[in-house]
C-alpha positions as CSV (number, residue, x, y, z in Angstrom):
1,X,-15.0,4.5,-23.6
2,X,-13.3,7.9,-23.3
3,X,-9.6,7.8,-22.5
4,X,-8.6,9.4,-19.2
5,X,-7.3,12.9,-19.3
6,X,-3.5,13.1,-19.0
7,X,-4.1,15.3,-15.9
8,X,-4.9,12.1,-14.0
9,X,-2.1,10.0,-15.4
10,X,0.9,12.2,-14.8
11,X,3.8,10.0,-13.9
12,X,6.0,10.1,-10.8
13,X,9.5,9.1,-10.4
14,X,10.8,8.4,-7.0
15,X,14.5,8.1,-6.1
16,X,15.5,6.8,-2.8
17,X,19.1,7.3,-1.8
18,X,20.9,7.4,1.5
19,X,24.0,9.6,1.5
20,X,25.7,7.9,4.5
21,X,25.3,4.4,3.0
22,X,28.2,2.8,1.1
23,X,25.7,0.2,-0.2
24,X,24.0,0.2,-3.5
25,X,21.2,2.6,-3.5
26,X,17.7,1.3,-3.9
27,X,16.0,3.7,-6.3
28,X,12.3,3.1,-6.9
29,X,10.3,4.9,-9.5
30,X,6.5,5.3,-9.2
31,X,4.2,6.1,-12.1
32,X,0.5,5.7,-12.9
33,X,-1.3,4.0,-15.7
34,X,-4.8,2.6,-16.5
35,X,-6.5,-0.4,-18.0
36,X,-9.9,-0.6,-19.7
37,X,-12.6,-2.9,-18.3
38,X,-16.2,-3.3,-19.2
39,X,-17.0,-1.4,-15.9
40,X,-14.7,1.5,-16.8
41,X,-11.1,2.3,-16.2
42,X,-9.0,0.6,-13.6
43,X,-6.2,3.0,-12.5
44,X,-2.8,1.6,-11.4
45,X,0.0,3.1,-9.3
46,X,3.2,1.2,-8.9
47,X,6.6,1.6,-7.3
48,X,9.6,-0.1,-9.0
49,X,13.0,-0.5,-7.4
50,X,15.4,0.6,-10.0
51,X,18.3,-1.4,-8.5
52,X,16.5,-4.8,-8.5
53,X,13.8,-4.0,-11.1
54,X,11.3,-5.4,-8.6
55,X,7.8,-3.9,-8.2
56,X,7.9,-3.2,-4.5
57,X,4.5,-1.5,-4.1
58,X,1.4,-1.1,-6.2
59,X,-2.3,-0.2,-5.8
60,X,-5.3,-0.3,-8.1
61,X,-8.6,1.5,-8.0
62,X,-11.5,3.1,-9.7
63,X,-10.0,6.6,-9.6
64,X,-6.5,8.1,-9.9
65,X,-6.1,9.9,-6.6
66,X,-3.5,10.8,-4.1
67,X,-4.9,8.0,-1.9
68,X,-4.1,5.5,-4.6
69,X,-0.6,6.7,-5.2
70,X,-0.2,6.9,-1.4
71,X,-1.3,3.2,-1.1
72,X,1.4,2.2,-3.6
73,X,4.1,4.2,-1.8
74,X,3.1,2.9,1.6
75,X,3.1,-0.7,0.3
76,X,6.7,-0.2,-0.9
77,X,7.7,1.4,2.4
78,X,6.0,-1.4,4.4
79,X,7.8,-4.1,2.3
80,X,11.3,-2.6,2.6
81,X,11.3,-0.2,5.6
82,X,14.0,2.1,4.1
83,X,16.0,4.2,6.5
84,X,15.0,7.8,7.3
85,X,16.4,10.5,5.0
86,X,15.7,8.8,1.7
87,X,14.9,11.1,-1.2
88,X,11.4,10.6,-2.7
89,X,11.5,12.2,-6.2
90,X,8.4,12.9,-8.2
91,X,7.1,14.9,-11.1
92,X,4.6,17.7,-10.6
93,X,1.4,15.6,-11.0
94,X,-1.5,16.7,-8.8
95,X,-1.7,13.5,-6.9
96,X,1.9,13.9,-5.8
97,X,1.7,17.6,-5.0
98,X,-1.3,17.2,-2.8
99,X,-0.9,18.1,0.9
100,X,-1.9,14.7,2.2
101,X,0.5,12.9,-0.1
102,X,3.4,15.1,0.8
103,X,2.5,14.6,4.4
104,X,2.7,10.9,3.9
105,X,6.1,11.2,2.3
106,X,7.3,13.2,5.3
107,X,5.8,10.9,7.8
108,X,7.7,7.9,6.3
109,X,10.9,9.8,6.9
110,X,11.5,10.7,3.2
111,X,12.7,13.9,1.7
112,X,10.5,15.2,-1.1
113,X,12.0,16.2,-4.4
114,X,10.3,17.1,-7.7
115,X,11.3,16.9,-11.3
116,X,11.8,20.0,-13.4
117,X,9.1,20.8,-15.9
118,X,9.2,18.5,-19.0
119,X,11.8,16.2,-17.5
120,X,10.5,12.7,-18.2
121,X,13.8,10.7,-18.0
122,X,13.2,9.5,-14.4
123,X,9.9,7.9,-15.5
124,X,11.3,5.7,-18.3
125,X,11.9,2.5,-16.2
126,X,8.3,2.6,-14.8
127,X,6.9,3.5,-18.3
128,X,8.8,0.4,-19.6
129,X,7.2,-1.7,-16.8
130,X,3.7,-0.5,-17.8
131,X,4.5,-1.2,-21.4
132,X,5.5,-4.8,-20.5
133,X,2.4,-5.3,-18.4
134,X,0.2,-4.1,-21.2
135,X,2.0,-6.0,-24.0
136,X,2.4,-9.3,-22.2
137,X,-0.9,-9.4,-20.3
138,X,-3.5,-6.6,-20.7
139,X,-3.7,-6.4,-24.5
140,X,-4.4,-10.2,-24.7
141,X,-7.4,-10.0,-22.4
142,X,-10.7,-8.4,-22.1
143,X,-11.7,-7.7,-18.5
144,X,-15.4,-7.7,-17.6
145,X,-14.8,-6.2,-14.2
146,X,-12.2,-4.2,-12.4
147,X,-11.9,-7.1,-9.9
148,X,-11.1,-9.5,-12.7
149,X,-8.4,-7.1,-14.0
150,X,-7.0,-6.5,-10.5
151,X,-6.6,-10.2,-9.9
152,X,-4.9,-10.8,-13.2
153,X,-2.5,-7.9,-12.8
154,X,-1.7,-8.8,-9.2
155,X,-0.9,-12.4,-10.3
156,X,1.2,-11.1,-13.2
157,X,3.2,-8.8,-10.9
158,X,3.6,-11.1,-7.9
159,X,4.1,-14.5,-9.6
160,X,5.5,-13.7,-13.1
161,X,7.2,-10.3,-13.2
162,X,8.9,-10.2,-9.8
163,X,9.7,-13.9,-9.5
164,X,10.0,-15.4,-13.0
165,X,10.6,-12.7,-15.6
166,X,14.3,-12.5,-16.4
167,X,16.0,-9.1,-16.9
168,X,19.2,-8.9,-19.0
169,X,20.3,-6.0,-16.8
170,X,20.2,-8.3,-13.8
171,X,22.3,-11.0,-15.4
172,X,19.2,-12.8,-16.7
173,X,17.6,-13.5,-13.3
174,X,14.3,-12.4,-12.0
175,X,14.1,-9.3,-9.8
176,X,13.2,-11.2,-6.6
177,X,16.1,-13.6,-7.2
178,X,18.5,-10.6,-7.8
179,X,17.4,-8.8,-4.7
180,X,17.7,-12.0,-2.6
181,X,21.3,-12.6,-3.9
182,X,22.2,-8.9,-3.4
183,X,21.0,-8.8,0.3
184,X,22.5,-12.3,1.0
185,X,25.9,-11.0,-0.3
186,X,25.5,-7.7,1.7
187,X,24.9,-9.8,4.8
188,X,27.9,-12.0,4.2
189,X,30.1,-9.0,3.8
190,X,28.8,-7.4,7.0
191,X,29.4,-10.6,9.0
C-alpha cells in the first residue's frame, strides 16, 4: 500500500486563548494522521487541549479533507463551547487554508492565525499523541476494515486515553480527571 503524500498530512496546531480571561488558557492543537487498513488508509484529525491533554475533538474518514478537519474542530467546539475571540492557530496545510474551513473557524467566533513556514513546534503535543496511539494500539493490530479501525481508535481515545491514561505533566492523573478537577476548582473560586 502506497503511503499518503505529505501534502495530505500536513499538521495543524490550534491555540485558543482569551485575552480578557484571567483563567488558565485552554490551548488545543489539531493535527492529522493516518492508519493502514486492508481497505486502504483511514485518515484521522484530532484536537488536543494542551492544558488538560484531553482529546476534545476528532474525526476519521477515507480521505484527508477540509471537511474531516472541520468535523474534528466542530466536535471540539461543541464539547467545550469556548468564548468568542479565541485564536485558532494552524500551519499552512491545504485543508486549513481552504475557504470553507476558514469560514467555519470564523463562524465559530475564532480568530484565525497561521504558523510561519517550517515552524513545527506547535505540532509537537499532537504528534506525541499520534505516536502514543500508534505505539500503544495501532501497531499491535491489523485492521481489516476502516470501520474496525475507527471503532478501536474511538474506544482507545474515549475510554483509555482521556479517562485512564495518566500524564506526569498533570500530576499523574488522566486528562478528564484533571479537567474535572480544574473546572471544579474554578467554580469553587468563583462562588
